[in-house]
TILOZA-43502 format. One record per residue (C-alpha): residue number from 1; y, x, z; chain; residue in three letters. Coordinates in steps of 0.2 Angstrom, whole numbers, m for minus. Layout:
REC   pos      c2      c1      c3   unit   code
REC   NUM       Y       X       Z      A    ala
...
# end
This chain:
REC   pos      c2      c1      c3   unit   code
REC     1     648     464     202      A    met
REC     2     631     470     196      A    asp
REC     3     620     455     191      A    ala
REC     4     606     462     201      A    ala
REC     5     617     462     217      A    ala
REC     6     618     443     216      A    leu
REC     7     600     442     221      A    phe
REC     8     600     455     235      A    asp
REC     9     597     448     253      A    asp
REC    10     613     448     264      A    pro
REC    11     614     460     278      A    ala
REC    12     602     455     292      A    ala
REC    13     611     446     306      A    glu
REC    14     610     455     323      A    thr
REC    15     605     443     337      A    val
REC    16     601     445     355      A    ala
REC    17     583     445     361      A    lys
REC    18     584     435     378      A    val
REC    19     571     433     391      A    ala
REC    20     575     416     398      A    val
REC    21     573     410     416      A    asp
REC    22     560     396     412      A    ile
REC    23     544     394     423      A    pro
REC    24     533     389     409      A    leu
REC    25     518     400     404      A    ala
REC    26     518     394     386      A    his
REC    27     536     400     383      A    leu
REC    28     533     417     391      A    asp
REC    29     542     427     377      A    arg
REC    30     560     432     372      A    ser
REC    31     571     420     361      A    phe
REC    32     584     424     348      A    asp
REC    33     602     419     352      A    tyr
REC    34     617     421     341      A    ala
REC    35     631     433     347      A    ile
REC    36     648     424     346      A    pro
REC    37     662     435     340      A    glu
REC    38     671     433     357      A    arg
REC    39     656     442     366      A    leu
REC    40     651     454     352      A    ala
REC    41     659     469     360      A    ser
REC    42     651     466     377      A    arg
REC    43     633     461     372      A    val
REC    44     621     476     375      A    arg
REC    45     603     477     380      A    pro
REC    46     600     476     398      A    gly
REC    47     614     464     403      A    ile
REC    48     613     447     412      A    arg
REC    49     619     432     402      A    val
REC    50     619     413     402      A    lys
REC    51     611     404     388      A    val
REC    52     608     386     384      A    arg
REC    53     590     380     385      A    phe
REC    54     582     363     385      A    ala
REC    55     599     355     388      A    gly
REC    56     605     366     402      A    gln
REC    57     613     383     406      A    asp
REC    58     600     395     413      A    val
REC    59     600     414     417      A    asp
REC    60     594     427     405      A    gly
REC    61     592     445     401      A    trp
REC    62     596     453     385      A    val
REC    63     580     464     382      A    thr
REC    64     585     470     364      A    ala
REC    65     597     468     349      A    leu
REC    66     589     465     332      A    gly
REC    67     586     455     317      A    pro
REC    68     583     436     319      A    arg
REC    69     565     431     318      A    glu
REC    70     568     412     313      A    thr
REC    71     577     403     299      A    thr
REC    72     581     388     310      A    ser
REC    73     599     386     318      A    his
REC    74     602     398     333      A    leu
REC    75     611     393     349      A    ala
REC    76     624     406     354      A    ser
REC    77     625     415     370      A    leu
REC    78     636     405     383      A    arg
REC    79     643     420     392      A    thr
REC    80     640     437     399      A    val
REC    81     637     437     418      A    val
REC    82     638     455     420      A    ser
REC    83     642     470     409      A    asp
REC    84     631     481     420      A    glu
REC    85     615     487     410      A    gln
REC    86     602     484     424      A    ile
REC    87     587     481     413      A    leu
REC    88     581     497     405      A    thr
REC    89     569     497     391      A    pro
REC    90     556     506     403      A    glu
REC    91     559     493     416      A    leu
REC    92     557     479     403      A    asp
REC    93     540     487     398      A    thr
REC    94     534     489     415      A    leu
REC    95     538     471     420      A    ile
REC    96     529     465     405      A    arg
REC    97     514     476     409      A    ala
REC    98     513     469     427      A    val
REC    99     515     451     421      A    ala
REC   100     501     453     408      A    asp
REC   101     490     462     421      A    his
REC   102     491     448     434      A    tyr
REC   103     491     433     421      A    ala
REC   104     509     429     426      A    gly
REC   105     526     427     417      A    thr
REC   106     539     440     414      A    trp
REC   107     552     431     424      A    trp
REC   108     541     429     439      A    asp
REC   109     539     448     440      A    val
REC   110     557     451     436      A    ala
REC   111     563     441     451      A    arg
REC   112     552     453     462      A    leu
REC   113     558     469     453      A    ala
REC   114     577     466     451      A    ile
REC   115     587     462     467      A    pro
REC   116     600     448     466      A    ala
REC   117     617     453     459      A    arg
REC   118     632     455     471      A    his
REC   119     648     454     460      A    ala
REC   120     659     462     473      A    ala
REC   121     648     478     474      A    val
REC   122     648     480     455      A    glu
REC   123     667     481     456      A    gln
REC   124     667     494     470      A    glu
REC   125     672     512     466      A    pro
REC   126     655     522     464      A    gln
REC   127     651     532     479      A    glu
REC   128     645     549     478      A    asn
REC   129     626     553     481      A    trp
REC   130     624     571     487      A    pro
REC   131     611     582     477      A    glu
REC   132     596     583     488      A    pro
REC   133     592     600     495      A    thr
REC   134     574     606     493      A    val
REC   135     564     614     507      A    ile
REC   136     561     632     505      A    pro
REC   137     542     634     509      A    thr
REC   138     527     622     510      A    ala
REC   139     515     624     524      A    thr
REC   140     505     608     525      A    val
REC   141     498     603     508      A    leu
REC   142     494     622     504      A    pro
REC   143     482     621     519      A    ala
REC   144     471     609     509      A    phe
REC   145     459     613     495      A    pro
REC   146     469     608     479      A    gly
REC   147     486     606     488      A    gly
REC   148     494     622     482      A    ala
REC   149     489     617     464      A    glu
REC   150     496     600     466      A    leu
REC   151     513     607     471      A    leu
REC   152     513     620     457      A    ala
REC   153     510     606     444      A    ala
REC   154     524     595     451      A    leu
REC   155     536     610     452      A    gly
REC   156     532     615     434      A    gly
REC   157     536     597     427      A    gly
REC   158     518     592     426      A    gly
REC   159     511     574     430      A    asn
REC   160     496     576     441      A    pro
REC   161     487     561     449      A    arg
REC   162     480     564     467      A    gly
REC   163     475     556     483      A    phe
REC   164     479     566     499      A    trp
REC   165     466     562     513      A    gln
REC   166     477     565     528      A    val
REC   167     467     570     544      A    pro
REC   168     468     557     558      A    ala
REC   169     476     568     571      A    thr
REC   170     493     572     580      A    arg
REC   171     496     589     573      A    cys
REC   172     505     597     558      A    pro
REC   173     491     595     546      A    leu
REC   174     489     576     551      A    gly
REC   175     507     572     548      A    asp
REC   176     508     562     531      A    pro
REC   177     527     563     530      A    trp
REC   178     527     582     530      A    ser
REC   179     516     582     514      A    gly
REC   180     526     568     506      A    val
REC   181     542     579     508      A    ile
REC   182     533     594     501      A    glu
REC   183     527     585     486      A    ala
REC   184     544     577     483      A    ala
REC   185     553     593     485      A    ser
REC   186     542     601     472      A    ala
REC   187     546     587     460      A    thr
REC   188     565     588     463      A    leu
REC   189     564     607     459      A    thr
REC   190     559     602     441      A    ser
REC   191     574     591     440      A    gly
REC   192     565     574     441      A    arg
REC   193     566     559     453      A    ser
REC   194     555     553     467      A    val
REC   195     550     536     473      A    ile
REC   196     541     534     489      A    val
REC   197     533     517     493      A    leu
REC   198     528     511     511      A    val
REC   199     520     494     516      A    pro
REC   200     532     489     530      A    thr
REC   201     550     489     536      A    gln
REC   202     545     499     551      A    arg
REC   203     537     513     541      A    gln
REC   204     552     512     530      A    leu
REC   205     564     516     544      A    val
REC   206     553     531     550      A    val
REC   207     551     538     532      A    gly
REC   208     569     536     527      A    ala
REC   209     574     546     543      A    ala
REC   210     562     560     539      A    arg
REC   211     567     561     520      A    leu
REC   212     586     561     525      A    arg
REC   213     582     575     538      A    ala
REC   214     573     585     524      A    ala
REC   215     585     582     509      A    phe
REC   216     601     578     517      A    gly
REC   217     611     563     523      A    ala
REC   218     616     552     509      A    gly
REC   219     604     558     497      A    ser
REC   220     591     545     500      A    val
REC   221     592     527     493      A    ala
REC   222     583     514     503      A    glu
REC   223     577     498     494      A    leu
REC   224     572     484     505      A    ser
REC   225     576     465     507      A    ala
REC   226     579     469     525      A    glu
REC   227     595     479     520      A    leu
REC   228     605     463     516      A    gly
REC   229     610     458     498      A    arg
REC   230     626     469     497      A    ala
REC   231     618     485     503      A    glu
REC   232     602     483     494      A    arg
REC   233     612     480     477      A    tyr
REC   234     623     495     481      A    arg
REC   235     609     506     483      A    asn
REC   236     600     499     467      A    tyr
REC   237     616     503     457      A    leu
REC   238     616     521     463      A    gly
REC   239     598     522     457      A    val
REC   240     601     513     440      A    arg
REC   241     616     524     437      A    arg
REC   242     606     540     439      A    gly
REC   243     614     546     455      A    leu
REC   244     601     543     468      A    ala
REC   245     586     554     464      A    arg
REC   246     575     550     480      A    val
REC   247     571     532     483      A    val
REC   248     561     525     497      A    ile
REC   249     557     506     499      A    gly
REC   250     544     493     500      A    thr
REC   251     535     483     486      A    arg
REC   252     549     480     474      A    ser
REC   253     555     498     475      A    ala
REC   254     540     502     463      A    ala
REC   255     551     495     449      A    phe
REC   256     566     506     454      A    ala
REC   257     574     512     438      A    pro
REC   258     576     530     442      A    val
REC   259     582     542     429      A    ser
REC   260     568     554     423      A    asp
REC   261     554     548     435      A    pro
REC   262     543     563     441      A    gly
REC   263     533     556     456      A    leu
REC   264     528     540     463      A    val
REC   265     520     541     481      A    val
REC   266     511     526     489      A    val
REC   267     509     528     508      A    val
REC   268     494     519     516      A    asp
REC   269     489     509     500      A    asp
REC   270     476     499     509      A    gly
REC   271     489     491     520      A    his
REC   272     490     472     516      A    asp
REC   273     509     474     517      A    gly
REC   274     508     481     499      A    his
REC   275     501     465     493      A    ala
REC   276     515     453     487      A    glu
REC   277     514     435     493      A    glu
REC   278     524     428     479      A    arg
REC   279     517     424     462      A    ser
REC   280     509     433     452      A    pro
REC   281     505     443     468      A    his
REC   282     506     461     461      A    pro
REC   283     500     475     472      A    his
REC   284     511     491     475      A    thr
REC   285     495     501     470      A    arg
REC   286     493     493     454      A    thr
REC   287     511     493     449      A    val
REC   288     512     512     453      A    ala
REC   289     497     515     442      A    leu
REC   290     504     505     428      A    leu
REC   291     521     514     430      A    arg
REC   292     512     531     429      A    thr
REC   293     504     526     413      A    val
REC   294     520     519     405      A    his
REC   295     532     532     411      A    asp
REC   296     521     547     411      A    gly
REC   297     525     553     429      A    cys
REC   298     514     560     443      A    ala
REC   299     506     549     456      A    leu
REC   300     501     553     474      A    leu
REC   301     492     541     486      A    phe
REC   302     494     547     504      A    val
REC   303     483     539     518      A    ser
REC   304     473     542     534      A    his
REC   305     460     530     527      A    ala
REC   306     453     527     510      A    arg
REC   307     453     511     500      A    ser
REC   308     439     506     489      A    thr
REC   309     451     505     475      A    glu
REC   310     456     523     477      A    val
REC   311     438     528     479      A    gln
REC   312     434     520     462      A    gly
REC   313     448     530     454      A    leu
REC   314     441     546     461      A    leu
REC   315     424     542     455      A    glu
REC   316     431     539     438      A    leu
REC   317     440     556     438      A    gly
REC   318     457     547     436      A    trp
REC   319     463     554     453      A    leu
REC   320     460     571     461      A    arg
REC   321     456     572     480      A    cys
REC   322     466     584     491      A    val
REC   323     456     584     507      A    glu
REC   324     447     594     521      A    leu
REC   325     428     593     523      A    ser
REC   326     423     581     537      A    pro
REC   327     418     596     548      A    gly
REC   328     435     604     546      A    ala
REC   329     444     587     549      A    ala
REC   330     434     585     565      A    arg
REC   331     439     603     571      A    ala
REC   332     458     597     572      A    ile
REC   333     455     579     577      A    ser
REC   334     453     571     594      A    pro
REC   335     435     569     600      A    val
REC   336     429     551     596      A    val
REC   337     415     543     606      A    arg
REC   338     409     525     607      A    ser
REC   339     400     514     620      A    val
REC   340     391     498     618      A    glu
REC   341     402     483     622      A    ala
REC   342     393     476     637      A    gly
REC   343     410     474     646      A    leu
REC   344     426     473     638      A    arg
REC   345     432     487     649      A    leu
REC   346     417     497     654      A    pro
REC   347     417     511     667      A    pro
REC   348     418     524     653      A    glu
REC   349     435     516     648      A    ala
REC   350     442     519     665      A    phe
REC   351     436     537     665      A    thr
REC   352     446     540     649      A    val
REC   353     461     531     656      A    leu
REC   354     461     541     672      A    arg
REC   355     458     558     663      A    thr
REC   356     471     554     649      A    gly
REC   357     485     548     661      A    leu
REC   358     484     565     670      A    ala
REC   359     490     573     654      A    ala
REC   360     502     560     646      A    gly
REC   361     502     542     639      A    pro
REC   362     486     533     634      A    val
REC   363     486     520     620      A    leu
REC   364     475     505     621      A    val
REC   365     472     496     605      A    ser
REC   366     468     477     606      A    val
REC   367     464     465     592      A    ala
REC   368     475     451     597      A    arg
REC   369     492     448     604      A    ala
REC   370     497     435     617      A    gly
REC   371     489     432     634      A    his
REC   372     473     423     630      A    ser
REC   373     465     414     615      A    ser
REC   374     450     403     612      A    gly
REC   375     452     394     629      A    leu
REC   376     437     384     636      A    arg
REC   377     434     373     651      A    cys
REC   378     430     382     666      A    gly
REC   379     417     369     672      A    arg
REC   380     407     364     656      A    cys
REC   381     412     379     645      A    arg
REC   382     417     368     630      A    arg
REC   383     432     372     619      A    pro
REC   384     449     366     626      A    ala
REC   385     457     353     615      A    arg
REC   386     474     346     614      A    cys
REC   387     475     328     621      A    ala
REC   388     487     323     607      A    arg
REC   389     479     329     591      A    cys
REC   390     462     337     597      A    his
REC   391     468     354     590      A    gly
REC   392     463     371     599      A    pro
REC   393     473     376     613      A    leu
REC   394     479     394     616      A    val
REC   395     488     403     630      A    arg
REC   396     502     414     622      A    pro
REC   397     509     418     639      A    arg
REC   398     501     417     657      A    arg
REC   399     512     401     661      A    asp
REC   400     511     392     644      A    leu
REC   401     498     382     635      A    leu
REC   402     501     378     616      A    arg
REC   403     491     368     603      A    cys
REC   404     489     378     587      A    leu
REC   405     490     362     576      A    leu
REC   406     504     351     583      A    cys
REC   407     513     364     594      A    gly
REC   408     512     353     610      A    ala
REC   409     514     362     626      A    thr
REC   410     505     352     639      A    pro
REC   411     510     355     657      A    val
REC   412     493     349     664      A    arg
REC   413     476     349     655      A    trp
REC   414     460     339     658      A    glu
REC   415     444     341     650      A    cys
REC   416     439     326     640      A    glu
REC   417     421     329     643      A    his
REC   418     419     333     662      A    cys
REC   419     437     330     667      A    his
REC   420     438     348     674      A    gly
REC   421     456     355     675      A    thr
REC   422     452     374     676      A    ser
REC   423     453     385     660      A    leu
REC   424     445     402     656      A    glu
REC   425     448     413     641      A    ala
REC   426     433     422     634      A    pro
REC   427     445     432     623      A    gly
REC   428     459     442     630      A    ala
REC   429     475     446     621      A    gly
REC   430     487     461     623      A    ser
REC   431     497     452     637      A    glu
REC   432     482     449     648      A    arg
REC   433     475     466     645      A    thr
REC   434     491     474     651      A    ala
REC   435     491     463     667      A    glu
REC   436     473     469     670      A    glu
REC   437     476     487     668      A    leu
REC   438     492     486     678      A    gly
REC   439     482     479     693      A    arg
REC   440     469     493     690      A    ala
REC   441     482     507     689      A    phe
REC   442     496     502     702      A    pro
REC   443     511     513     700      A    gly
REC   444     508     518     682      A    val
REC   445     520     510     669      A    pro
REC   446     511     498     657      A    val
REC   447     520     493     641      A    met
REC   448     515     479     629      A    asn
REC   449     519     482     611      A    ser
REC   450     514     467     601      A    ser
REC   451     520     451     592      A    ala
REC   452     539     450     593      A    glu
REC   453     540     464     606      A    arg
REC   454     535     479     595      A    ile
REC   455     542     495     602      A    arg
REC   456     546     511     592      A    asp
REC   457     544     524     605      A    arg
REC   458     537     527     622      A    val
REC   459     546     538     635      A    pro
REC   460     538     555     640      A    glu
REC   461     526     555     655      A    gly
REC   462     511     545     660      A    ser
REC   463     510     527     654      A    ala
REC   464     498     514     647      A    ile
REC   465     503     507     631      A    val
REC   466     494     491     625      A    val
REC   467     497     488     607      A    ala
REC   468     490     477     593      A    thr
REC   469     486     485     575      A    pro
REC   470     502     490     567      A    gly
REC   471     512     489     583      A    gly
REC   472     508     506     590      A    glu
REC   473     524     515     596      A    pro
REC   474     526     534     593      A    ser
REC   475     524     545     608      A    ala
REC   476     535     561     608      A    pro
REC   477     521     573     610      A    asn
REC   478     507     562     605      A    gly
REC   479     495     552     616      A    tyr
REC   480     483     561     627      A    ala
REC   481     469     548     624      A    ala
REC   482     466     531     616      A    ala
REC   483     455     516     619      A    leu
REC   484     450     505     605      A    ile
REC   485     444     488     612      A    leu
REC   486     437     472     604      A    asp
REC   487     429     482     590      A    ala
REC   488     415     469     588      A    glu
REC   489     428     455     587      A    leu
REC   490     438     465     574      A    thr
REC   491     422     467     563      A    leu
REC   492     417     449     565      A    ala
REC   493     432     442     555      A    arg
REC   494     427     432     540      A    gly
REC   495     435     444     527      A    asp
REC   496     429     454     512      A    leu
REC   497     437     469     518      A    arg
REC   498     434     467     536      A    val
REC   499     425     484     539      A    ala
REC   500     437     494     527      A    glu
REC   501     452     486     536      A    glu
REC   502     445     489     553      A    ala
REC   503     442     508     549      A    leu
REC   504     460     509     542      A    arg
REC   505     467     502     559      A    arg
REC   506     457     513     570      A    trp
REC   507     462     529     560      A    leu
REC   508     480     524     563      A    thr
REC   509     476     524     582      A    val
REC   510     467     540     581      A    val
REC   511     481     549     571      A    ser
REC   512     492     547     586      A    gln
REC   513     481     556     598      A    val
REC   514     482     575     601      A    val
REC   515     468     586     594      A    pro
REC   516     452     588     604      A    gly
REC   517     456     606     609      A    asp
REC   518     471     599     618      A    gln
REC   519     460     587     627      A    gly
REC   520     463     572     615      A    gly
REC   521     449     559     617      A    thr
REC   522     446     542     609      A    val
REC   523     434     529     615      A    leu
REC   524     428     514     604      A    val
REC   525     421     500     614      A    val
REC   526     409     493     601      A    gly
REC   527     392     496     593      A    ser
REC   528     389     515     590      A    pro
REC   529     378     511     575      A    gly
REC   530     391     501     565      A    asp
REC   531     395     510     549      A    ala
REC   532     414     509     552      A    ala
REC   533     412     516     570      A    val
REC   534     401     530     563      A    gln
REC   535     414     535     550      A    ala
REC   536     427     536     563      A    leu
REC   537     416     547     574      A    ile
REC   538     412     558     560      A    arg
REC   539     430     559     553      A    cys
REC   540     423     553     536      A    asp
REC   541     433     539     528      A    pro
REC   542     428     546     511      A    gly
REC   543     409     543     514      A    gly
REC   544     413     526     521      A    phe
REC   545     423     521     506      A    ala
REC   546     409     527     494      A    glu
REC   547     396     517     503      A    arg
REC   548     407     501     503      A    glu
REC   549     410     503     484      A    leu
REC   550     392     505     481      A    thr
REC   551     388     489     491      A    glu
REC   552     401     479     482      A    arg
REC   553     394     485     465      A    arg
REC   554     377     479     470      A    ala
REC   555     384     461     475      A    val
REC   556     398     460     461      A    gly
REC   557     413     460     473      A    leu
REC   558     430     467     470      A    pro
REC   559     435     480     466      A    pro
REC   560     418     484     457      A    ala
REC   561     422     469     446      A    val
REC   562     438     460     439      A    lys
REC   563     441     445     449      A    ala
REC   564     453     430     450      A    ala
REC   565     454     417     463      A    gln
REC   566     460     400     457      A    ile
REC   567     466     388     471      A    thr
REC   568     475     371     471      A    gly
REC   569     473     353     470      A    asp
REC   570     455     349     465      A    pro
REC   571     459     340     448      A    asp
REC   572     471     354     444      A    ala
REC   573     458     367     447      A    val
REC   574     445     358     437      A    thr
REC   575     457     355     422      A    ala
REC   576     462     373     422      A    phe
REC   577     444     379     421      A    leu
REC   578     442     367     406      A    asp
REC   579     457     375     396      A    asn
REC   580     447     390     391      A    asp
REC   581     428     394     388      A    pro
REC   582     430     410     398      A    phe
REC   583     416     418     388      A    asp
REC   584     407     432     398      A    gly
REC   585     415     426     414      A    val
REC   586     405     420     429      A    glu
REC   587     413     405     438      A    ile
REC   588     409     402     456      A    leu
REC   589     415     385     461      A    gly
REC   590     426     376     462      A    pro
REC   591     423     372     481      A    thr
REC   592     433     357     488      A    val
REC   593     438     358     506      A    thr
REC   594     448     347     518      A    gly
REC   595     451     328     518      A    glu
REC   596     463     316     509      A    glu
REC   597     477     318     506      A    pro
REC   598     475     337     510      A    asp
REC   599     460     341     499      A    arg
REC   600     461     358     490      A    ser
REC   601     449     367     479      A    ala
REC   602     445     385     476      A    arg
REC   603     436     394     462      A    ala
REC   604     431     413     460      A    leu
REC   605     430     420     442      A    leu
REC   606     423     437     439      A    arg
REC   607     419     448     425      A    ser
REC   608     414     466     422      A    pro
REC   609     428     479     423      A    leu
REC   610     427     484     405      A    glu
REC   611     430     466     400      A    gln
REC   612     445     464     412      A    gly
REC   613     459     464     399      A    arg
REC   614     450     450     389      A    thr
REC   615     447     440     405      A    phe
REC   616     465     441     410      A    val
REC   617     471     436     392      A    arg
REC   618     459     420     395      A    ala
REC   619     468     416     411      A    leu
REC   620     485     418     403      A    lys
REC   621     479     407     388      A    ser
REC   622     472     393     401      A    ala
REC   623     489     394     410      A    ala
REC   624     499     392     394      A    ala
REC   625     488     377     389      A    ile
REC   626     491     369     406      A    arg
REC   627     510     372     404      A    ser
REC   628     511     365     387      A    ala
REC   629     501     350     392      A    arg
REC   630     511     347     407      A    lys
REC   631     496     346     418      A    glu
REC   632     501     341     436      A    gly
REC   633     495     346     453      A    gly
REC   634     497     362     463      A    arg
REC   635     488     378     456      A    leu
REC   636     489     396     460      A    ser
REC   637     481     411     450      A    ile
REC   638     478     427     460      A    his
REC   639     471     441     450      A    val
REC   640     463     456     460      A    asp
REC   641     464     446     477      A    pro
REC   642     464     457     492      A    met
REC   643     454     444     501      A    asn
REC   644     442     430     496      A    leu
REC   645     447     416     508      A    glu
# end
């Protein structure tokens, strides 16, 4: 042997880089594990494994294979849970990017991104996924300025980023799914895959049916927790194995590991259903944006409304807007008018109802479900309180009283102040509204679509349909007219986005009414001078979003600034804020609410957008210090919160 060879380094040992399921922020990284000889032929990147960590067996993902990075003794992999390579390098990168954006951990995001394994499904013979058929001609998007160019770029393998402002009207140009299908079809012709993201299961059912009708039965993979564990995992495997090229789903589908991703479509990005309730609270819109950057694919937002986040991206030039002018949109939309809310059902409302019922169904949008809310004594007008816990009483049904705090259902109620026994409701819900309209229009069918009684469709013919936001059923030929009640109540909610959300809900109502040249009319019972009402009348959600964003810049509110809301036990919040100097960050609070033992604290942190990455790194650093010190108490970190409550 050559003497020099005696001093050569031995061949580097290949180890498994494993993301371990541990809920500790200061250990948010991969760990090296030795690969035992018995598992050497099975260990590959992307598989599920079991490893030993802190004296117990825990789950892990093999993110990569490579040289060891430590000279200390390495524990060995315990076992391979599944040989299926689920975690792709691209998915691993996206999970890490989302975790870093929201000051969370890799595993917190991975739980949201990857469905639970179903061993029996992995052993099933792989079913065939038919190749999707493309539509021959596009007719909707080319009617919009920039629409034809968008389709040409998608068909040519390009990666455009756009926002389609869908007119709020029941006509072909106001059908969002027609445009989504055209954009998806153009992408498919380039040999790439498509992901469509919707906020609710109800919209998923509608969208999946439209996509299957366009591209063929069996060619569309649905990804949703509502499917059940086996069916969801079966579809996920079809996507991961490169067989399903068209995917539609709710929030977690944004992570779907499609082969050669070409287009991500986000439908109605302003809907709160896109905001994940579980930590670290990622929003579909942000995940789609990050995926566009990392995967180099196209992105299309589709909505009747316009969120302030999308408006900000348009002003930066990061998105291109595909829209009609407000005047052109008004020409194909129903006529929208407003009337002061002196009465909840003013005479003008009954005129719209009578005229509309002569042509078809009429939609009545109300702010609240149930019979009545906010009950008060009929004699002294003081709020009605529960005799057991002093909580507020509501009337979910005509014959039922219920306490909002303790759930008691008193059969008889007596006012503690004047001993009166009569109750009145200053605010009416959908059930009471339906009763009143049924008495006013005898012989006309009245339907209530709210709460647990959401209806999907209404029969043909004249009918009054009372619905809460999001519960509007589809009418076969559109609604002849619509009433929007409780506008002032909707705008009085204590919410950062109250006006933006109100306009989004109202545009959803308007979008189901036939155009004005067919007699379509919408009446808003509320202040005609309100900015959201005016935007609805003018068919100008873009101008409203521009104004909203300008006002938020002036007062330093999201999305004009980078913000994070810290909530939890008072001591935990205070300790967290002490874990980092948070240079350049404005800290509002903490504010303590409640009484012992249920006291909680809330703090709002905000910084300029250009310092956003530094700000989030500081949040992650403070969370890691909290974890390493084993600081106790409840604590939640919410970056980019939808609402500041």
